[in-house]
LUMZAKOL-838426 format. One record per residue: y, z, x of N, C-alpha, C in turn. Coordinates in steps of 0.05 Angstrom, whole numbers, plus 5000, padded with zeros to 4 digits. Layout:
N
YZXYZXYZX...
END
This chain:
557
512411138982509811238961508011108959508910838944507110628937505510528962506410498982504910459009502510649009503110869014501411099020499111149005500211068975497711008953496310778958497010538964495210318973494210338994494610499015493610529039490510659028491310929014489111059002486810868985487810718973486510458959484410338979485410258995483810079015482010249032482810509037480810679050478410739035479310779000476610808985475010548978476110348988475210088978473310039005473910089031472410049055470410329050470310509042468510729040466510639021466610429005465110338985465210518958467410678953467710848922468810658901470310468913471910248888471109988900471409798877470909498886474109368885474309168896476509008902478508978870476408888852477608888831478909128818476909358819478709628809480609738824480709618851483409698866485809508857485609298849487809158836488509198807486409288793487409418764489009718772488009838783489210108792492010068800492509878825495309838832496809738812496309568795497809498773499109728751497609868750497610138728499710288743498810368776500810518789503410438793503410178800506610058803508510108775506610038751508110038729508910308716506910498727507310768713509211028736508110918761509511078784507411308785505511348774503511518776501911508797501211708811499511718833496811558836496211408852494411178854491911398851491211588863488911728858488011808832491111908817490712008791489411788772490511538777490311318757487211228762486111218781483211178793481311298776482111618777480511818760480911748731483711688725483811658695482211398686482411228703480610968691477910988698476911218706474011218710473011058736474511008755473510868780472211058801473111278799473111418819472811738810471411908828472412208816473612288837474512518825476912678847475512788871472712858875471312918898471112678914470412468903469512188926472012158939474212178916477212118941477912358956477312578948478012778969476012778988473212648990471312649015472612489026473412209021475112059040477612119052479312219033481712319056480612579074479012739065478212919085477312739108475912579111474912459131477112309148478812259134481712109154482412309168483312599151484712809167482412989183480312899186478013029201477613389195477313379167476513659164473713589144471813749140469413709124470413759095468913589074469513569047466613749043467113919020464714129011464314068977462213888978461213838949458914108932460314238918459014468913456414418895455714148885453714108874451614118888452013998915450514008941449514218957450914358957451714608976452014848965450815078962451815288945452415468969454815678961455815868982453916008991454416099018452316319027452816569024451416689000452017029000453417179017452117129042453517339070456217229074457417029069460716919075461416999047460317009024461717098999462317428998460217539010460417799011463117959028463917779048466117889065469117789058469217649036472317459026471917689001474117818990474817928963475317698948474317748921475017538898477717548895479617718896482517668895483617478910483017518935483617278953483516998948480617008939479116688932481016588909481416788890482916688865485616638874486616768887490216748895490716508915488616468929489016198942487216018942486115998916484115798909482415728933480615868942478715818963475615948960474115828970470915978967469615898997469116139005467716199028465016009026463715899048462015699039459915809058460115869087457915979102459415999131457115979148457715969179457215729198459115599212458315419231456715509258456215319276455115379298456415569313459015519314460415679333461315999319459816039298460016259279462916309270464116069256466716089250466116059214467416239205468016179174468315949160466815779149466915539136468415569115470915519101472015629075472915339062472115319034473115089021475915149005477514989009480615078998481314808984483014828966484414668949486814568969487714718978490014679004489314759028488014609044487014699069489314749088491714649085493414709103496214919098494415139079495815379070495715579094497615599112497315759141497216039130498916139107498616409096495916539093494416329078491816389065489916379089490016199111488116209141488716459154491516559149491916799166490717029151490817059128489817269110487017289115485717109116482917069118481917169143483317059168482917149194482817469195485017579187485617879186483418019177483017939152480818109132477918069137476917869148474417779156473717879181475317849203475317789227474617609240473817379227472717129232474316909238474116789258475616499262475016309235477216199227476616019201476615729207474515639199474815339196475015179166477915089160478014969136476414759128475814759106474514519095476614459065475414229054477214179023475014099005476014218976474214128954476414138929475714048907477214068887478214328876480214328865481314568852479514708830478514508815476614558789474514698799472314568825470314588831470014908841472114958861472815218872473015438857474215368833474815568812472315628795470615428788468515448779466315638793466515568823464115708837464916008842467616058840468916308847467916508817468216328800466816518774463916578772462916328784459416398784458616588806459716578832458816708851459617058848462117088845462817348844462217478820461317368799460817478773457817558775456317428788453717598794453917788805455417838833455118118839456718298834458218258815459718518800458218598782455918458764454418548746452118788761452218908783450119078788451219318791450419508777451219808777449219968798450720108815449520268839449320508834449420618808449220868801446421008807445020868801441921028808441220978843443320898855441720868884442521148899444121268895444721548911446521468924447821728941449221658965447121578993448621429010447121379029447421589053450021719053450021949075448122179070447422209050445422399039442922359051442022159051439222079057438921999089441021959102441021859132440822079154439522179165439722399185441522399207442922559216445222619234444422429260441922419269441522279295442021999288442321939266442621639255445121619250447421729254450021719245451121429243451121379267451721049279450520889251448520849251447320709235448420699204448620959197449321089169452220969161453920919182455920859180455820559173454220349188454420119190453220039159451320249154450020179124451720229097453520419105454920539084457620319081457820159093460719969101460519809082462619779066462819599038461719309042462219129064460918899062457418859060456919039076454119129075453019109048454319309034453419399007453619158987456519078991456718768973454618608975453718559002452118319015449418388995448418639000445418718987445718688959447918768949448718768918448218438916449718288922449118008916446917888916445417978942442617818948441417928923441218148908439418268892440218108859442818148855443818018826443117718832443317628854443417288851440117238848438417378862435717388857435317378823436117538810435117658778436917428763439417328776440517128759438816838765437316818784435716548791432616568782431816788768429816848756427716868780428416998803426417148824424517258818421817258828419917488823419217678851420617588869420517678897423017578911423417798929426317758944424817838973424717618993424217669022425917679042425817949054428617929076426517929105426617739113424917659141426917649166426517839182427317789210426217589229428017429235427017179256428717229283427817029300428517139332431717079334432917019322435816969325438216989293436417039274438017129247435917279229436917329203435217449190435217209164432717209153432216969132432117129108432516999087432817109056431316879041429016969031428116799010427316868983427116708961426616848937423716598928422416788915420016658900421016598873421116348863422116308839419916118825418716168803416916018787414316018806413916218828411316228843411616058873414115938878414415758902416815898914416815948941418516078958420815918964423615978962425815788965427515918989428615809006430315939027432615919014433916149011436616209000438616219019438816379042440816379064439816569093441816529115441016579136443216839140442617049150444917249154444917319187447217339199447317379223445017619235444117599258442117779269443618059274446218079279448118339278447918469257447218319232447118449209444618609201442518549217440018589212439318939206439919129223439219379219440719489192442719419189444819509166443519389139442419149139441919049114438719169107437119169127434419329127434719609117436619749131436820059124437920049097439719889091440719949058438719889038437519689046434919679024432419939024432319989052430720269051431620539041434320529041435820769032435320749003435420518995435720448958432920518951431020528965428120508954426820828969428920978971428021268979426221239001426421089028424321059049425321199069423721279093424821419119426221199136428321169137430220989151428620979187428521219192428221239223425221129230422721089211421021029217420820709212420020609233420620289235417520189244415720379252413120229263410520219246411020319219409220339205410020209174408120079163409020009132409620229115412020219098412520369071412220269050412420409029412620298998414820488981416420368971418220528952418820408927420520528915421620408891424120438882425520268864428520348856428420238829430720328815431720188791435120178791435219918779437719858777438919718753440919768750442319578722444019338734442419128717444018828720445218738704446818718695448518608669447418708646447318958645446719178625443519188621442119078636439419088635438019268656436319438651434919638669432519418684432419428706430319308725429219558742426819498749425619668766424619468796424519598815424219418835421619638859419519458862417619538880418519438910418819608928419819538955417319598972417019448993415019459015416219369041415819509061416519429092413419399105414319159121412019169143413019049174413119219192413419199217412618909229414718709236414118419254414618469283414518259297415218259326418818269329419918179304422518129302424418399285422518559279423418769264422218849234423018989218421419049194422718789176419818709165420418549135420018719114422218599096422018779068422218569049420418689028419818468998420718668979422118518958422518698933421218558910419418648896418818528877420018678852420818448831422418528808421118498788420918758773418818778753421218778727420718568706422518508688420418608660422018868651419918928626419918728605421818538595421318408575418618168583417618198603415118018606412418128592412818378592410018478579410818438547413218388535413218418507412318108498411317938517410817678508408617658489408617468471406117458450404117188465401517248459399517048469400616748467402116708449402816428439404616378464406416558478408716458494406816428522404316488526403316458552401916168553402615978538401815718544398915578538397615798520395015728511395615478494393015298497392515098477391215158461391815098429390615238402387215268406385915138420383015168420382715438439383715418463383315668477384215908470386015898462387316198440385716228422384416088407382816128380380316308403379216208419376716278429377016508446379716558454380816858468380517058447382216978425383017158406380117218396378417078386375917158372374217368386375017408415373317598432374517858430377417898437378618138440378818238412379418078393378818238366376118398359374218358370372218538366371618768372370518958358370819238364369919358391367719188402366919278432366319038446365419108477364618908493367318908517365718708535367418688559369118428557371418428564372618208567374618188593374217998616375217958641376517778642379017798660380917618659380817568695380617338710379817238732382117058742382517068767384116928783385017058809386416868818387917008847389717168841391217328866393217448861396117308853397117438834399717298821399017108800396517078789396216828770396716918746398117158737398417258709397017408696394217508711392317658698393517928681394718028701395518308680398018228654399618028656401017948635398917878608397117688616395017688597394317858581393018058601392018348587394018458574396618448578398918658567399418498540399518218540399618098513397618138493394518148507392818228488392918508479393218688497394218968489396319008467398318848468400718828450399318748422397418588421396318538399395018748382393118878407391519098389393319388387395219368400397119648396397519708368396019848357396319948328395920288326397520408302397220708302394520808303392720648291389720748287388020718307389120558333387220458355387920708377386320848390386720968420386220778439388620728453388520508476389320718500387620698519387920808550387920648569389620718590389820478615389420598642387920528661387920598686389420388707391420418719392520198738393020278761394120088778394920168801396819988816399219978819400720228802401020118775402220338756403020268733405720128736405819918729407919728736410319738711409119688684410619698661409719928642411420098627411220238606410820138581408520218574408020078543407620358524410120268503409720478480407320498468406820738463404220788441401720788464402320698484399520728506398920898522396621018528396621248550395821118578397821138592397220988615396521148639394721138655394421298675395021218701395621318728396521128750394821318770392721098786391021188800391421378827390321438836391421618862388821728879388121508896386021548912386521788932388521828941388122158953388122318948387822348923387922578902384822598890383822368893381222288885380722168851383722068846383321968821383121628823380621568824380421298829380121128799379320878802378620748775376120838765374620908781372021018771371921308759372921508774373821778766374921758738377121558738379221518715377121448688375221298696374421178671372121418657370721468676369321778669370521928653372721938665374522208642375422078623375821798617377021638596374421698568372021678583369721658559369921968541371122118555371222398537373322418519375022208519377522238507377322048485375121998479374621828448376521538448376721408472378121198467376820948447378520798438378020488427377920288443380720288460380620088476381220148505379320038524380620188554381019928567383619898586384319758601383619858628382319698647382119768675383819548690385619698713387319468721385619268738383519338752381919148769379119328773377419078774374919238779374519128809374519348826374519338854371819368870370419528855367819608866365319658851363019728863360819758840360619988820361820218829361920418812363920338792366120228790367920148770366219968750365219738766364019538750361819678732360419848742357519918731358920128705361120298712362220468690363420288667365020098676366319908656364519728640362019658650360219498635358919628614358419958627356720118608358420218585361320218591363120328574363020128546363219888561362819628532360219688517358119778529355119788519355720048495357320258503357720438485359420448458360920198455362420178432364920118440365520108465368620128474368919798476372219728476372819458479374019508507373119368526373919418554374919118564377419188576379018928587379819028618379318818635379518848662380518598673379918578701381318348721379018348742378618098749376918128770377617848786377217868816378317628835375717418835376217238820373917008828375516708817374716508827376116298828376216158802374116248784374016138757371416308740372316238715370616428694368016448700366516238711363716288712362916468734364716458751364816598777364216898771365617008749365517318741362617398735360917228726358617268715356617388738356617158759355017218788356417408802359017488800359917688815359717978811359517998782357918268776355318368781353918128783350818158793351118248823353018078834353018128872354318488869356018518852356718758856355018968849353118958841350319108838349819218814351419068790351019118761348818978758346819118740344318998736344918768713343318528718343818268707343718288678341318508669341118528634344118648620345018848642347318958631349518778624349918608645351918398646351618198620348918138618348817958593349218068571348718358563349318458541352318538535353118658553356518768550358218528556357518388574360218128577360117988547362617938543363417748514365117558524367017548543369017318545370217368577370117138583372117138613373616928609376416988618379016808617379316748646379016498658380416408680382516328677384416378696387216288689388716198721391016038720393115958742395415968728397716008741400515928734401115718738402415518729403715248733406415218726408415168744410815068736411314878713413214978690414114828671415614618677415614398669418014188673420614278662422714228669425114268659425714138635426314238616426414038591429413918589430713978601434013808605433213558622431813568643431813328661429413158668426913298655424813128660424612858653423212688671423612368661421012288656420812138634417611938632418211718645415011708650414111478666411511398659411111118666407711008663407011088690404911178686402611298707401511058718400410998748398410848755394910928749393710748741391010808729390011018748389710868772388010998795388911298798391211378799392211588798391311788780390511738749390211838732386711878735385611698743383211758749382211958774383511898791383712078815383912448809386012428785386512718776384712818756383512658748380912758737380812638710382312518700382812428666379712258658379312268637377112128625378411828624376111718636377411398636377211268605375711398588376111288562378611378546380411538560382011678544384611758562385611528575387911568597390311598582392411748586395411788573396511498583397911388567399911178566402311268584403611488582405611588594405911888600406711988624406512228630409812298636410212518647413312598658413012678684415112718696415212828728418212968729418113098756420913268755423113168763425213168755427913028769429813198780430313448771432513618780434913578766436113858760439113858753439814158753442214208746443614458754442414678736441114658714440014798702437314898719436514768730433114828743433814818772436514838779436814878809435614638825435314418815435014188829431514148836430114348822427714328826425814138807427314098786425613938763423714158749423614418757421714598739423614828728422414918710424615168702422015358684421415608696419415708687416115648681414615868680411715818683410715848664407815738657405915748637402915798651401315848631398415938643397215708637395215658658392815458653389915618649388915558628386615738628383415598620381815718620378815628617377815938600376515868579375116088564372516098564371116258574367816258575367216488557365716378537364616578516361716668517360616818527358016908530356016798504354116668511352416558490349316648505347716568482344716638488343816508516344216288516344216118540345316238568347516298563349316358586347816658590347616798576346117098578343817058595342216888586339316828595339516748625342016568631341816538660343116778677344716918665345417178678343417298686341117368668338817538674336917418694337117118690335716968711337116918736338817078746340917048770341516758777342516588757343016358763345416328776346716118786349316068801351416028784353716068792355916018779355915728770355115508785355315278779354115198758351615328751349515288732351215388704352115638708353215758682355815598672357015488693359415318686358315018670356314898679355514668666354214768640353214968631352515078602355315158588356915288602359815348584360915078574360814848594362114618588360914488560358414528566356814428544357614518518358114778517358114928491362214908487363014768499365814718492368214868508367414948530369415028549371214838561372914878559374814658572376314768603375114628625375614778647379114808658379314928680381714948686383414678691382414508706383114238712383914098683382214108664382013968636384814038626384814318620387014448607389814378621389414408646392214298655393014028656390913838654391513578648392313528620391613668606392013628576395313728575396113928590398813988588400213818595399413618621401013428633401213228608399413128596399312968577401613058555401613258549403813348525406413418539407013388564409413338576410613578580408713808589409214088596409714118623408113988640408013988664407113748681407513708707406513468726403513478736403013208740400613198757400413358781402513288794403113408821402613748818403913858801403914168799400614228795399514138776396714148767395414088789395513938810394113908835394514098850396814238858398214398876396014688869396314758837395415028831392315028827391014758826387614808819387014618842384914688854383414538868381214358859
END
């Protein structure tokens, strides 16, 4: 026994896990107490259980799985019952090149467990080894997520699938597919994803999550499951599963961990099959206060001074997915008081706001933003929110409404705040109307927030700071950068915040609007009058340790 232990010690030393001195210390304790050498090394703090197992696994020719580095594939988890995983202390990890199921086990020589896995899953099993504690912890995490999805709102699959698709309906209603879809959705919610992308590839099905605005590849599912998985998502969203040649849109509601969530579902035919995107709508995101959106005190003061006025037009600009609607909702939450009549026109109405009259536009029925706005003016509103100014008609009515004593809030697609002034003129609104009605333009982007648990401080190189855009007379002596930990999924970032520029209309800028000046000329005057640009705002947030220079460079050109 002692010889076996000492052989293990030699192997660990050869692998660089322990030093010769540490081995000698451990062997002395091992001989004196007759305690296994592996346990002695762990108790002395010379090695971890995982590092010892990794060396042992290499010797016996089976893989070692470190769950800190490798996450279980949800497609593998879905086909192994939790009871079986708990009973035998094992965790399905994924599929290898030969399409065998890779399973991490505390005892990879347990023949009964391997036989049961083979029978239940229908796959050949490739055993791997991992520590008992790690496996039990991962079982709890992986299976708990999937159990928290309630499918009461989904309806019966059989009722929605026509008879000529009976074969597909059997596959779609099959328990492993339902479990896998449950898992994909629940894991996305647990990981704070905003979108789920189900993308057919040539040889498999790729699943990606958009977390904090960046896509992350989460898993690949075998090509043989593609039809069933895509059909399951289409059934949930009440789409026609027989129609695969044209795009479709749908909607579903699920209860996850006691919270009701809405999902917007879209399909798009591609050369390898239909691509599905689920957008997760979290109702709590519209209850945010303006102070939660990442405004610097000066920018917040400038923005608030504008929307607290009784009339005028306020525009929020930025590309798709830059948080424009969230900023407008946060402003509406401040204005939403019993003495104000607030009415909105949106396409679509994604979030329900209590106490606010929300209208869903419908182009087919003739209810566009323009016609909705005309009707609003007959309803004596105090505050009007228009989801987006897309055309000349909407722009003109919105600006005229602001001139007739209404507070109008809307969004516009421009690259920066100054561009909104010239964009309205280009859309056909008279320059003098723009100069009279427009009160404030908020330009914004969304940047990832550094993880507060693992961000690391460093001393930046002067040239890097100058290239980023810092003032040479006011360079920061320290900044922070992402590192990565378990809480942030190894990315170094957790959550997002806004980066803003607030342009307030003044006499000079109004004059420039009437004179048909360029966006660059408007921007120069706005900066002279105290506007902090998007990049300056972002760099200040780097100085405060909220984000990194790399992130600001990524989101702001």
